N, C-alpha and C positions, 0 to 999 in steps of 0.2 A: 875917503881916500885911504887906501891901504898900500904900504910899501913893504915888499918882501924880496926874498931871493928865490929864483926859479931853480928847477932841477939841474940846469947847466951853469949855475952861478950868475945868471943875468939878473939885473935889478928889474923887478916887476912892480909897476904902479897901477893899481886898480882904482878906477874912478867910479863914483856912484852918485845917484840923486841928480842935482842940478849943477851943470858945468857953466858957471857964470864968471864974472870978473874976479870975485873973491876966490873961487875954486881955482881959477887959472893962475892967480897970484901965488896960491899955495903950491900948485904944481910947478910953477917956475922956480920956486924956492928949492923944491926937491931936485929939479933938473940941474941946477948949479952944483948940487952936492954929489951928483953922479959923475965920476971922471969921464972925460970926453971919449976915450977909447973903449969904455966898458959897454957891453951889450945891454940894451934897455928895451923893455916892453912896456907900452902904455896901453892899457885896456879900458876902452870906453863902453864896454858892453853893459855896465850897470848904470850908465847915464840915461836919465829919463827926459831931461830937457837940456839943450845945449845952445848957448848963445854964440853967434858968429864972431863977435868981438873977443870973446874968451878964447876962441880958436886962434885968433890973431896973436894973442898973448902966448899961447902954447907954441905957435909957429916961431915967434921971436925967440922963445926959450931954446929952440932946437938949433939956433945959429951956432956954427962952429963944432957941432958934434961929429966926431970921426968914427965912433963905434957903430955897430949894427943896431938899428932901430926897427922895432916892429910895433905897428899901431893897429889895434883891433877894435872892432865894434862900431865903426863909423858908418853913417849913412852915406849914400852917394853925394847928397848935398854937402855934408861935412867934408868929404874928400875934396870936392870942388873948391870949397872955401879955403881949405889948407893949400891947395894948388895956387889959388889966387894970391895967397900970402907967401908963396915961394917954396912950399914943401913939396918936393917931388916924390910922390908916393910910390912911383916905380922903383925908386932907390930904397924905399922903406917898405918891405913886404907887409901886407895886411895879414895879421894873425887872427884866427878865430872866424866865426861867422859874421857876415856883414848884416847889419840891421836893415830893415826896410827903409826905403827913401821917404 
C-alpha cells in the first residue's frame, strides 16, 4: 500500500498484492486520516487477489465521506460487491482501466 499526493493535491492510495481483511484494516486506518472533504483516489489496479469481506470493510470506511472519491482498477464483480454494501459507484467515478471480471 502506497499513499501519496496526486498532481492536483488529491490523496492517492495505491493497493497491491492481496486485499484481505488485514489490508482492508490498514486501508481503513488511512481513510480516517484523510479529511472528509479532501479528494481521494483509491487505486486497486495492483491488487491480484481481493476478498469480498475486505471490500465490505472498505465500504464501511467510506461512510460519511463528503469529498470527491475516485476508485480504479475494480472488476465488475468487485463493483457489484461494493454496491451491495452501499457504495454507489455512479457517485464515485471509476478512474483508470477496469480489470477483467
